[in-house]
ZAGU-259204 format. One record per residue (C-alpha): x, y, z. Coordinates in steps of 0.5 Angstrom, whole numbers, padded with zeros to 4 digits, always signed. Layout:
% ZAGU-259204
XYZ;...
% end
This chain:
% ZAGU-259204
+0088+0040+0072;+0081+0040+0068;+0078+0046+0064;+0073+0047+0060;+0072+0049+0052;+0066+0050+0048;+0065+0048+0040;+0070+0051+0036;+0067+0052+0029;+0072+0054+0022;+0070+0059+0018;+0063+0057+0015;+0065+0057+0007;+0059+0058+0003;+0059+0055-0005;+0053+0058-0008;+0048+0058-0002;+0050+0051+0001;+0054+0051+0007;+0060+0047+0008;+0062+0046+0015;+0067+0043+0020;+0068+0043+0028;+0075+0044+0030;+0075+0043+0037;+0068+0040+0041;+0065+0042+0047;+0068+0039+0053;+0068+0040+0060;+0074+0035+0062;+0079+0038+0058;+0087+0037+0061;+0093+0041+0061;+0100+0039+0060;+0107+0042+0060;+0112+0038+0056;+0120+0036+0059;+0121+0043+0054;+0116+0047+0058;+0112+0048+0053;+0105+0047+0054;+0099+0043+0051;+0091+0041+0052;+0087+0034+0051;+0081+0031+0051;+0076+0026+0049;+0076+0030+0042;+0083+0031+0040;+0090+0035+0042;+0092+0042+0041;+0098+0046+0043;+0097+0051+0049;+0100+0058+0050;+0101+0062+0056;+0099+0069+0055;+0103+0070+0049;+0100+0073+0042;+0098+0068+0037;+0096+0071+0030;+0090+0070+0026;+0094+0066+0021;+0097+0061+0025;+0096+0054+0028;+0090+0054+0033;+0092+0055+0039;+0089+0055+0047;+0091+0061+0050;+0092+0060+0057;+0093+0065+0062;+0099+0067+0065;+0096+0065+0073;+0092+0060+0072;+0087+0058+0077;+0086+0051+0074;+0078+0053+0072;+0074+0057+0067;+0074+0057+0059;+0079+0056+0055;+0079+0061+0050;+0083+0060+0042;+0087+0064+0038;+0089+0062+0031;+0087+0061+0024;+0080+0058+0024;+0080+0055+0016;+0077+0049+0015;+0083+0044+0015;+0083+0040+0008;+0079+0034+0007;+0086+0030+0005;+0087+0031+0012;+0082+0029+0016;+0082+0023+0012;+0089+0021+0014;+0088+0022+0021;+0082+0016+0021;+0088+0012+0020;+0087+0006+0026;+0082+0011+0030;+0077+0005+0031;+0079-0002+0033;+0073-0008+0032;+0073-0009+0039;+0068-0014+0041;+0061-0011+0044;+0061-0014+0051;+0068-0010+0053;+0069-0003+0055;+0069+0003+0050;+0066-0002+0045;+0060-0001+0040;+0053-0004+0041;+0052-0011+0039;+0048-0009+0033;+0053-0004+0031;+0060-0007+0031;+0055-0014+0028;+0053-0009+0022;+0060-0005+0022;+0064-0013+0021;+0058-0015+0016;+0059-0008+0011;+0066-0009+0012;+0066-0015+0010;+0062-0015+0004;+0065-0008+0002;+0071-0013+0001;+0068-0019-0003;+0067-0014-0009;+0060-0016-0011;+0057-0010-0014;+0050-0009-0011;+0048-0004-0006;+0048-0007+0001;+0042-0007+0005;+0044-0006+0013;+0037-0007+0017;+0037-0004+0024;+0031-0003+0028;+0031+0004+0031;+0034+0005+0037;+0040+0001+0035;+0044+0006+0033;+0044+0007+0025;+0047+0013+0025;+0053+0011+0029;+0055+0005+0025;+0055+0010+0019;+0060+0014+0023;+0064+0008+0025;+0064+0006+0018;+0067+0013+0015;+0072+0012+0020;+0074+0004+0020;+0074+0005+0011;+0077+0012+0010;+0072+0013+0004;+0075+0019+0000;+0068+0023-0001;+0061+0021+0001;+0054+0022-0001;+0049+0022+0004;+0041+0022+0002;+0036+0022+0007;+0028+0025+0006;+0027+0031+0009;+0031+0037+0011;+0030+0037+0018;+0034+0030+0017;+0039+0032+0013;+0040+0038+0018;+0041+0032+0024;+0044+0027+0020;+0049+0033+0018;+0050+0035+0026;+0052+0028+0027;+0057+0027+0022;+0061+0034+0024;+0061+0032+0032;+0062+0025+0030;+0056+0023+0035;+0058+0020+0041;+0063+0015+0038;+0069+0020+0041;+0066+0021+0048;+0065+0014+0049;+0073+0013+0047;+0070+0009+0041;+0075+0013+0036;+0081+0016+0039;+0082+0024+0040;+0086+0023+0033;+0081+0023+0029;+0078+0030+0026;+0072+0032+0025;+0069+0031+0018;+0068+0037+0013;+0061+0037+0011;+0057+0040+0007;+0050+0041+0007;+0046+0042+0000;+0040+0046+0001;+0039+0050-0005;+0040+0050-0013;+0048+0050-0015;+0050+0055-0020;+0053+0051-0025;+0059+0045-0026;+0064+0049-0023;+0061+0050-0016;+0059+0043-0017;+0065+0040-0016;+0068+0045-0012;+0063+0043-0006;+0064+0036-0007;+0072+0037-0007;+0071+0042-0001;+0068+0036+0003;+0069+0029+0007;+0061+0029+0006;+0056+0032+0003;+0049+0030+0006;+0042+0032+0001;+0035+0030+0000;+0034+0027-0007;+0029+0033-0009;+0036+0038-0007;+0039+0034-0012;+0034+0034-0018;+0033+0041-0017;+0039+0042-0021;+0040+0042-0028;+0042+0035-0032;+0050+0037-0033;+0050+0040-0026;+0047+0034-0023;+0053+0029-0027;+0059+0034-0024;+0056+0033-0017;+0055+0026-0018;+0063+0025-0021;+0067+0027-0015;+0063+0023-0010;+0067+0015-0009;+0061+0012-0004;+0053+0012-0003;+0050+0013+0003;+0042+0012+0003;+0039+0013+0010;+0031+0012+0011;+0032+0007+0005;+0026+0004+0006;+0025+0011+0001;+0029+0007-0005;+0025+0005-0009;+0022+0011-0012;+0024+0014-0017;+0028+0020-0015;+0031+0016-0011;+0032+0010-0016;+0035+0015-0021;+0041+0017-0016;+0042+0010-0014;+0044+0008-0021;+0049+0014-0021;+0053+0010-0017;+0053+0003-0021;+0060+0000-0020;+0062+0005-0014;+0060+0002-0006;+0053+0004-0004;+0049+0002+0002;+0042+0003+0004;+0041+0004+0012;+0033+0002+0014;+0029+0000+0020;+0023-0002+0016;+0026-0006+0009;+0019-0007+0007;+0014-0003+0003;+0006-0003+0002;+0006-0004-0005;+0010-0009-0005;+0017-0006-0009;+0023-0009-0006;+0029-0004-0005;+0035-0005-0010;+0040-0009-0006;+0041-0014-0003;+0041-0015+0005;+0048-0016+0008;+0046-0015+0015;+0039-0016+0019;+0039-0015+0027;+0032-0017+0028;+0027-0012+0033;+0026-0018+0038;+0034-0018+0039;+0033-0011+0040;+0028-0012+0046;+0032-0017+0049;+0038-0012+0050;+0033-0008+0052;+0034-0002+0046;+0027-0001+0047;+0023+0000+0054;+0017-0003+0056;+0012-0001+0051;+0004-0001+0055;-0001-0001+0049;-0008+0002+0050;-0014+0001+0044;-0019+0006+0045;-0026+0004+0043;-0031+0010+0044;-0036+0010+0038;-0039+0017+0039;-0032+0021+0039;-0026+0017+0038;-0021+0023+0038;-0024+0027+0045;-0023+0019+0048;-0016+0018+0046;-0014+0025+0047;-0017+0024+0054;-0013+0017+0055;-0006+0020+0053;-0007+0026+0057;-0008+0022+0064;-0002+0018+0062;+0002+0024+0061;+0000+0028+0068;+0001+0021+0071;+0008+0020+0068;+0010+0027+0070;+0007+0027+0077;+0012+0021+0077;+0018+0025+0076;+0019+0023+0069;+0020+0029+0063;+0015+0026+0059;+0012+0029+0052;+0006+0027+0048;+0005+0026+0041;-0001+0027+0037;+0000+0024+0030;-0005+0026+0025;-0005+0024+0018;-0007+0032+0014;-0005+0039+0016;-0014+0040+0017;-0014+0035+0022;-0007+0038+0026;-0012+0044+0027;-0017+0040+0029;-0013+0036+0034;-0009+0041+0036;-0016+0045+0038;-0019+0039+0042;-0012+0039+0046;-0012+0046+0047;-0018+0045+0050;-0017+0039+0054;-0010+0041+0057;-0008+0049+0056;-0003+0048+0061;+0002+0044+0057;+0002+0049+0051;+0000+0044+0046;+0004+0046+0039;+0003+0044+0032;+0008+0041+0026;+0006+0041+0019;+0011+0041+0013;+0007+0048+0010;+0008+0051+0017;+0013+0057+0016;+0019+0056+0018;+0019+0060+0025;+0014+0057+0028;+0016+0051+0026;+0023+0052+0029;+0018+0056+0035;+0016+0049+0036;+0021+0045+0037;+0024+0049+0042;+0019+0050+0045;+0019+0042+0046;+0026+0041+0047;+0025+0047+0053;+0020+0043+0055;+0015+0049+0056;+0011+0045+0052;+0009+0038+0053;+0004+0036+0047;+0006+0037+0040;+0001+0035+0034;+0004+0034+0028;+0003+0030+0021;+0009+0026+0020;+0014+0031+0021;+0017+0027+0028;+0018+0020+0025;+0024+0018+0021;+0030+0020+0023;+0028+0024+0030;+0031+0024+0036;+0028+0027+0042;+0028+0022+0047;+0023+0025+0052;+0017+0023+0047;+0015+0018+0051;+0007+0018+0050;+0004+0017+0043;-0003+0019+0041;-0005+0015+0034;-0010+0020+0032;-0010+0017+0025;-0005+0011+0024;+0000+0011+0018;-0002+0006+0013;+0004+0004+0011;+0008+0000+0016;+0015+0003+0016;+0013+0010+0019;+0008+0006+0024;+0013+0002+0027;+0020+0008+0026;+0015+0013+0030;+0013+0007+0036;+0021+0006+0036;+0023+0012+0037;+0017+0012+0043;+0020+0007+0046;+0028+0009+0047;+0032+0008+0053;+0037+0013+0053;+0036+0020+0055;+0039+0025+0059;+0033+0027+0064;+0029+0021+0068;+0024+0018+0063;+0020+0012+0064;+0016+0007+0060;+0013+0009+0053;+0005+0009+0052;+0002+0008+0046;-0006+0010+0045;-0009+0008+0039;-0015+0010+0035;-0019+0004+0033;-0021+0006+0026;-0023-0001+0023;-0020+0001+0016;-0013+0001+0019;-0014-0007+0019;-0014-0006+0011;-0007-0005+0012;-0001-0010+0015;-0003-0006+0022;-0009-0010+0023;-0004-0015+0027;-0002-0008+0031;-0008-0005+0032;-0013-0011+0034;-0016-0010+0041;-0012-0012+0047;-0006-0015+0044;+0001-0015+0049;+0004-0010+0045;+0011-0012+0046;+0010-0018+0043;+0004-0016+0038;+0010-0010+0035;+0016-0015+0035;+0011-0020+0031;+0009-0016+0026;+0015-0013+0024;+0018-0019+0024;+0012-0022+0020;+0014-0016+0015;+0020-0017+0014;+0020-0024+0013;+0016-0023+0007;+0021-0018+0005;+0027-0023+0007;+0023-0028+0002;+0023-0024-0003;+0030-0021-0001;+0033-0028-0001;+0029-0031-0007;+0032-0024-0012;+0040-0025-0007;+0040-0032-0010;+0041-0029-0017;+0048-0029-0019;+0051-0025-0026;+0046-0020-0026;+0048-0014-0031;+0051-0008-0026;+0045-0003-0029;+0040-0008-0029;+0039-0010-0021;+0034-0016-0020;+0029-0012-0015;+0028-0007-0021;+0024-0012-0025;+0017-0011-0026;+0015-0016-0032;+0008-0017-0035;+0004-0022-0032;+0005-0026-0039;+0008-0033-0041;+0009-0038-0046;+0009-0045-0043;+0013-0052-0046;+0011-0059-0043;+0018-0063-0042;+0020-0069-0039;+0026-0066-0037;+0028-0066-0029;+0034-0061-0030;+0035-0055-0034;+0042-0051-0036;+0039-0044-0037;+0046-0041-0039;+0045-0046-0045;+0041-0039-0047;+0048-0037-0050;+0048-0042-0056;+0041-0038-0058;+0043-0031-0057;+0050-0030-0056;+0054-0024-0056;+0046-0020-0056;+0046-0022-0049;+0047-0015-0045;+0054-0016-0041;+0054-0023-0044;+0051-0025-0037;+0045-0029-0035;+0042-0029-0027;+0041-0035-0026;+0037-0038-0019;+0038-0045-0018;+0034-0045-0011;+0027-0042-0015;+0028-0045-0022;+0029-0038-0024;+0034-0034-0030;+0034-0028-0033;+0038-0024-0038;+0036-0018-0043;+0037-0018-0050;+0041-0012-0053;+0040-0010-0060;+0042-0005-0064;+0037-0004-0071;+0037+0001-0077;+0032+0008-0076;+0025+0006-0078;+0025+0014-0080;+0030+0014-0084;+0037+0013-0087;+0042+0016-0082;+0049+0012-0081;+0051+0015-0075;+0045+0013-0072;+0042+0006-0069;+0036+0004-0065;+0037+0001-0058;+0032-0004-0056;+0033-0009-0050;+0028-0014-0048;+0028-0017-0042;+0027-0025-0042;+0026-0029-0036;+0025-0037-0035;+0021-0040-0030;+0023-0048-0029;+0016-0051-0026;+0019-0058-0023;+0013-0059-0020;+0008-0059-0026;+0013-0061-0032;+0013-0054-0035;+0017-0048-0037;+0015-0041-0038;+0018-0036-0041;+0017-0028-0041;+0020-0024-0047;+0018-0017-0046;+0018-0017-0053;+0011-0021-0055;+0014-0021-0063;+0020-0025-0061;+0019-0033-0062;+0022-0038-0056;+0022-0045-0058;+0030-0045-0059;+0031-0042-0053;+0026-0047-0050;+0030-0053-0053;+0037-0050-0051;+0036-0050-0044;+0032-0057-0043;+0037-0061-0047;+0031-0063-0052;+0025-0061-0056;+0020-0060-0051;+0012-0059-0053;+0010-0052-0054;+0003-0051-0050;-0001-0048-0056;-0007-0048-0060;-0014-0050-0057;-0010-0052-0049;-0008-0044-0048;-0015-0043-0047;-0015-0047-0041;-0013-0041-0038;-0020-0039-0038;-0022-0045-0033;-0025-0043-0027;-0027-0037-0028;-0034-0034-0026;-0039-0030-0031;-0032-0029-0036;-0034-0023-0041;-0030-0022-0047;-0027-0015-0048;-0022-0017-0055;-0023-0023-0059;-0018-0024-0066;-0021-0028-0072;-0017-0031-0077;-0019-0033-0083;-0017-0040-0086;-0019-0039-0094;-0021-0032-0095;-0014-0028-0095;-0016-0021-0097;-0020-0021-0090;-0015-0026-0086;-0015-0023-0079;-0020-0019-0076;-0020-0016-0069;-0026-0016-0066;-0028-0011-0059;-0035-0010-0055;-0041-0013-0057;-0038-0015-0064;-0034-0021-0060;-0041-0025-0061;-0039-0025-0068;-0032-0027-0067;-0035-0033-0063;-0040-0035-0067;-0036-0035-0074;-0030-0039-0069;-0036-0045-0069;-0035-0045-0077;-0030-0050-0079;-0025-0045-0083;-0025-0040-0078;-0021-0039-0071;-0020-0035-0065;-0013-0033-0066;-0014-0030-0059;-0019-0029-0053;-0018-0023-0048;-0023-0023-0042;-0026-0020-0035;-0028-0025-0029;-0029-0027-0023;-0025-0031-0019;-0027-0033-0012;-0030-0027-0011;-0025-0022-0015;-0025-0019-0021;-0019-0021-0025;-0017-0020-0032;-0014-0026-0037;-0012-0027-0044;-0009-0033-0049;-0007-0034-0055;-0007-0039-0060;+0000-0038-0061;+0001-0041-0053;+0002-0034-0050;-0003-0032-0044;-0003-0026-0040;-0006-0021-0035;-0007-0013-0035;-0003-0012-0029;+0005-0012-0029;+0009-0017-0022;+0011-0012-0017;+0017-0018-0017;+0020-0024-0021;+0017-0028-0014;+0010-0026-0016;+0011-0027-0023;+0013-0034-0021;+0007-0035-0017;+0003-0033-0023;+0006-0037-0028;+0004-0043-0023;-0003-0042-0022;-0005-0041-0030;+0000-0048-0030;-0004-0052-0026;-0011-0050-0030;-0007-0052-0037;-0004-0059-0035;-0012-0060-0032;-0014-0065-0039;-0021-0064-0036;-0023-0058-0038;-0028-0057-0043;-0024-0052-0047;-0031-0051-0052;-0035-0051-0047;-0031-0045-0044;-0033-0041-0050;-0041-0043-0050;-0041-0041-0043;-0038-0034-0045;-0043-0028-0043;-0042-0023-0049;-0043-0015-0049;-0048-0012-0054;-0049-0005-0054;-0056-0003-0054;-0060+0002-0058;-0067-0001-0057;-0070-0003-0051;-0069-0011-0049;-0076-0014-0048;-0075-0016-0042;-0078-0013-0035;-0073-0008-0031;-0072-0011-0024;-0067-0007-0020;-0062-0001-0022;-0056+0000-0019;-0051+0006-0017;-0044+0005-0020;-0040+0002-0015;-0034+0007-0014;-0039+0011-0010;-0039+0005-0004;-0031+0003-0005;-0025+0007-0002;-0027+0014+0002;-0034+0013-0002;-0038+0019-0004;-0039+0025-0001;-0044+0028-0006;-0051+0029-0005;-0058+0029-0008;-0063+0034-0006;-0070+0037-0008;-0072+0042-0004;-0066+0044+0000;-0068+0037+0003;-0061+0033+0002;-0058+0026+0003;-0052+0022+0000;-0052+0020-0007;-0052+0012-0004;-0058+0013+0001;-0062+0015-0004;-0066+0009-0008;-0068+0007-0014;-0075+0004-0015;-0077+0001-0021;-0084+0004-0022;-0086+0000-0028;-0084-0008-0029;-0086-0008-0037;-0082-0011-0042;-0083-0005-0047;-0082+0003-0048;-0078+0007-0044;-0075+0005-0037;-0079+0009-0031;-0077+0009-0024;-0076+0013-0018;-0070+0016-0014;-0073+0016-0007;-0070+0020-0001;-0073+0019+0006;-0077+0026+0005;-0078+0026-0003;-0079+0022-0009;-0077+0024-0016;-0080+0020-0023;-0074+0019-0028;-0075+0016-0035;-0069+0012-0040;-0070+0012-0047;-0066+0008-0051;-0063+0011-0058;-0057+0011-0063;-0053+0013-0058;-0055+0008-0052;-0059+0010-0045;-0061+0018-0044;-0064+0019-0038;-0069+0025-0036;-0074+0027-0031;-0081+0024-0032;-0084+0030-0030;-0082+0038-0030;-0078+0038-0023;-0071+0035-0023;-0066+0033-0016;-0060+0036-0016;-0053+0033-0014;-0048+0037-0010;-0041+0034-0010;-0035+0036-0004;-0034+0042-0007;-0041+0045-0007;-0042+0045-0014;-0049+0043-0016;-0051+0039-0023;-0058+0037-0025;-0059+0030-0022;-0061+0027-0030;-0055+0030-0033;-0050+0027-0027;-0054+0020-0029;-0052+0021-0036;-0045+0022-0035;-0045+0017-0028;-0050+0011-0031;-0053+0006-0026;-0052-0001-0027;-0059-0004-0029;-0061-0011-0028;-0067-0015-0032;-0071-0021-0031;-0067-0028-0034;-0060-0026-0031;-0059-0020-0035;-0056-0014-0034;-0054-0007-0037;-0047-0004-0036;-0046+0003-0035;-0043+0003-0042;-0049+0001-0045;-0048-0006-0046;-0052-0011-0045;-0050-0017-0042;-0054-0024-0042;-0053-0032-0041;-0052-0035-0048;-0058-0040-0046;-0064-0039-0043;-0064-0040-0035;-0069-0046-0034;-0074-0045-0029;-0072-0045-0021;-0074-0053-0018;-0080-0052-0015;-0078-0057-0010;-0072-0052-0007;-0077-0047-0005;-0079-0046+0003;-0085-0044+0006;-0086-0042+0013;-0093-0042+0016;-0094-0035+0017;-0102-0035+0020;-0100-0039+0025;-0095-0033+0027;-0099-0028+0026;-0096-0026+0020;-0100-0020+0016;-0097-0022+0009;-0099-0015+0007;-0094-0012+0012;-0087-0012+0010;-0083-0007+0015;-0083-0007+0022;-0081+0000+0022;-0078+0004+0028;-0084+0002+0032;-0082-0006+0031;-0088-0008+0029;-0089-0015+0031;-0094-0017+0025;-0090-0015+0020;-0086-0020+0015;-0079-0017+0017;-0080-0018+0024;-0083-0025+0023;-0077-0026+0020;-0072-0023+0025;-0075-0027+0030;-0075-0034+0025;-0067-0033+0023;-0065-0031+0031;-0069-0038+0033;-0066-0042+0028;-0059-0039+0026;-0053-0036+0030;-0051-0029+0029;-0045-0024+0032;-0050-0019+0029;-0057-0018+0026;-0059-0011+0023;-0065-0008+0020;-0064-0004+0014;-0070-0003+0012;-0070+0004+0009;-0068+0007+0003;-0061+0006+0001;-0061-0001+0004;-0056-0006+0003;-0062-0011+0005;-0068-0011+0010;-0065-0015+0015;-0057-0016+0015;-0054-0023+0019;-0047-0023+0020;-0042-0028+0023;-0035-0030+0024;-0034-0038+0024;-0026-0039+0024;-0023-0035+0018;-0030-0035+0014;-0034-0028+0015;-0042-0031+0014;-0046-0026+0012;-0054-0027+0011;-0058-0021+0006;-0065-0022+0007;-0070-0019+0003;-0077-0018+0004;-0083-0016+0000;-0090-0015+0002;-0096-0019-0001;-0101-0015-0007;-0106-0019-0004;-0108-0023+0003;-0108-0029+0000;-0102-0033-0003;-0102-0034-0011;-0097-0034-0017;-0097-0027-0018;-0091-0025-0023;-0092-0018-0021;-0090-0020-0013;-0083-0023-0014;-0080-0017-0019;-0078-0012-0014;-0075-0017-0009;-0072-0021-0014;-0069-0014-0017;-0066-0012-0009;-0063-0020-0009;-0059-0018-0015;-0057-0011-0013;-0055-0014-0006;-0050-0019-0010;-0044-0014-0011;-0044-0013-0004;-0039-0019-0004;-0034-0014-0008;-0028-0011-0004;-0029-0017+0001;-0035-0015+0003;-0031-0009+0007;-0036-0004+0003;-0042-0007+0006;-0040-0007+0013;-0037+0000+0013;-0044+0002+0010;-0048-0002+0016;-0044+0002+0021;-0046+0009+0018;-0053+0006+0017;-0053+0004+0024;-0051+0011+0026;-0056+0014+0022;-0061+0010+0026;-0060+0011+0032;-0060+0019+0031;-0066+0019+0028;-0070+0015+0032;-0067+0015+0039;-0067+0006+0038;-0063+0002+0036;-0062-0003+0029;-0059-0008+0032;-0063-0014+0033;-0057-0018+0035;-0051-0015+0038;-0049-0008+0038;-0044-0003+0035;-0039-0005+0039;-0040-0013+0036;-0040-0009+0029;-0034-0006+0030;-0030-0012+0032;-0032-0016+0026;-0030-0010+0021;-0023-0011+0024;-0023-0018+0023;-0027-0018+0016;-0020-0016+0011;-0018-0023+0015;-0023-0026+0013;-0026-0030+0007;-0034-0028+0006;-0039-0033+0004;-0046-0029+0002;-0053-0032+0003;-0058-0029-0001;-0066-0030+0001;-0071-0028-0002;-0078-0028+0003;-0084-0027-0001;-0090-0029+0003;-0095-0028-0003;-0091-0033-0007;-0096-0040-0007;-0091-0045-0008;-0096-0050-0011;-0099-0044-0015;-0092-0041-0017;-0092-0040-0025;-0086-0042-0030;-0086-0035-0031;-0085-0034-0024;-0080-0039-0023;-0076-0037-0029;-0076-0030-0026;-0073-0033-0020;-0068-0038-0023;-0066-0031-0027;-0064-0028-0020;-0061-0035-0017;-0057-0035-0024;-0053-0028-0023;-0052-0028-0015;-0050-0035-0014;-0044-0034-0019;-0042-0027-0017;-0042-0029-0009;-0041-0036-0010;-0046-0036-0004;-0053-0040-0003;-0060-0038-0005;-0066-0039-0001;-0073-0037-0003;-0079-0036+0003;-0086-0036+0001;-0093-0040+0002;-0096-0048+0002;
% end
């Protein structure tokens, strides 16, 4: 006879405000009623067996018993009598004995293939005695939570703490532990297993006694790191004490400080980290070693994911509405087919959620769209989720609410209006859309992505590119990212002998080292014990034979520096990392204590006395860098003991470099900033042999790669060290006007990077973005105040810059002053804004005044530009009026710009060629083409002639040379700011004129370039076009002016520089 029962819960206990729950009887519609030979009754289901009685009364304190009617029809629900007290955790634990078997995955009543494989790996790893946390990588949808439950039954841990990232996931995971998921339903776990007593840490714990009581009452406690850290230190300590095991869900959060602190507390206790995505955008690795990974491609092959239809929506006028319409069309089609699908629209912020919710409400009000975000009141959040689960709503707009760990099988249509910038949540969210198990009919998942080129700056560029086979791309990028994480993980897992409290994944050494040249082909890193003995922490030296790297920690106890207190000692820890580079025959040693000497260590591990790379040879790390600018120089005087050492910073570095050329003085160290392959870097080196950068390595693998890059230069005997110093550019504080013409001014570069600027500059109510206003030099004299104007489309305003004891000060040249309004609506006079955010000034002769009022100029005068390198075009024969620069919206054919556009189209190939000629321009014409792995950019700067006849007029070159110099900065950040600037400008051109700024291509072509640009190497060609320049009549002054511009542009862009004039 089969009957049914509802869930029977034990009396809920609250310790403080934290609930402790146990499910005594699980809901079941197939309960069997049995009668024994002795006449006793019992009932059983896949979830357990209980005594039963017919008609007789059962006291409230008696055992939990099914109360059967005297006349049993065999139908209807079972009623329960007896105690509802939770069972002791020890009794629950005992019931787990032999309750699960390791049945192969291809047999009935077994775990899935990834689950049983993970369980084998976990049990084996925890039996090995290795102390590091074990990392279990399982793609979304392969049953990660059921694997945790199977482990709970198989290993019978006494007390388990589970940490999760959110309250929603806390409640979901706690519910899984309370019911044992589907393990008993599928007969994977026998009915004898009782369901565990589960606590949820929801509020602060009052005191130490309550913390201990909470742990003692439970088999499992589920908590968020935030809830744990809300408690006082002694309470946390008491809470941690009682647990024997730690489980970390969504473990890609583990490198975060709050998570790391918890994991450290469990050092020496079994710890498991579960995640679908073991990689982070910041490059930090998870603390532990990967003990199991089930590849995503295998999950797809096993059909844990359904087919995913990918659609990239490119509508350059209104991406949001086009995306919403496409996703809604798919939802309607799925519903018409009989699939019970729900659409998820993902956005990045609360304000965007409200905006997109209004959009879907307008387009599909019949689906009752709901909205979810963190700060939504609990009642509204619950109401929204209930509406989705009950299918009264078919659309939900969320801000990261339905990603990690959230189960709703009918979520099958995804519209990503604001894609995740990091890969982990994006892959997880898409994985949830593609799950195949559901109690109601579901079909293939579909994903609609808004084609925003900014996403190409993240690893998602592989996922979001146009027209991919989504199944392959999803698997491909996840595997690529996982393999990168695996490389680091394998590197870190290759180390043996790490101190228990210092996992290798947490090491972030400074980019700093000393190098020793060696003839040895082998090394013995364990020989470090002969040097440091008992001061090595835990007497452990962690080594990796595969990578030639070893590290250890030196623990030293010193007297206090601030007093003689016998009971107190200062304990210091020094990290030492060694890398034996066989390719370059170098040993690199990093010591976090830079005052220590490591010669004895090098000799011990190499077996001989190696030659330290020191003295001026160390300065070879400055080789192969452009525009090397020293920021800090130490000077040692071998004769003057009273003034033996001096430090020089800022403009004072010139003194240090000059005096170092004398025989009795030497540079002890030099720190500098420079450009390397178009990227801005910092580098420093000292006579002692140490070389360093200002940044830290995110892991040991990156530190090793950096050392090898420097080692290549240290071994390069062709480097002329003295010429490196002679070529350095010296910053000099400016307090009086340099005697050189001003060529151009440039807004602070941070206005162009990141999210750009929202600040506007306005006058008489007419405003534009700051970067759309242009600096125009009004006076090219080499003395007196600097004179320039701010030029906007409808107004211009003159300003002056005056040099004085405090540097450069800006003021209006007249009585009026423009205003700058920031994103909050706060206004500031433009002159005041300029004095707080000073522009970069470019002067003739490759000279620059930085925003901190320092003059940078070459230490030698630039030679004249070679006259033979100048190019000429036949302007007259092509009908060009050399006094007309711009073609304008009417495309004036006789203009210099229009002719150059025709000339370039005829002689070169471009994917896009854009007219950017107006205030705030990057150049008059910008051509872009993708050539294999290169992004080829041509910046064309045109200038009209002041006379109908070409000649040797210096005035004709000042402005166009300034434009070329100012344009060089567009090489920065991989030319991404340039492409973003162009996209915004072509839209503005179309709105203003009704025409197009494209000479070649269209916005769709520009869009595709922007998508691919982060993967390309930018190569810049700069063209100066001035038909008023007569090559034959060009003067030495003109050629020097051009040469200064060329010197700067080519050193910054590493690209070609061409000048076009007349015969």
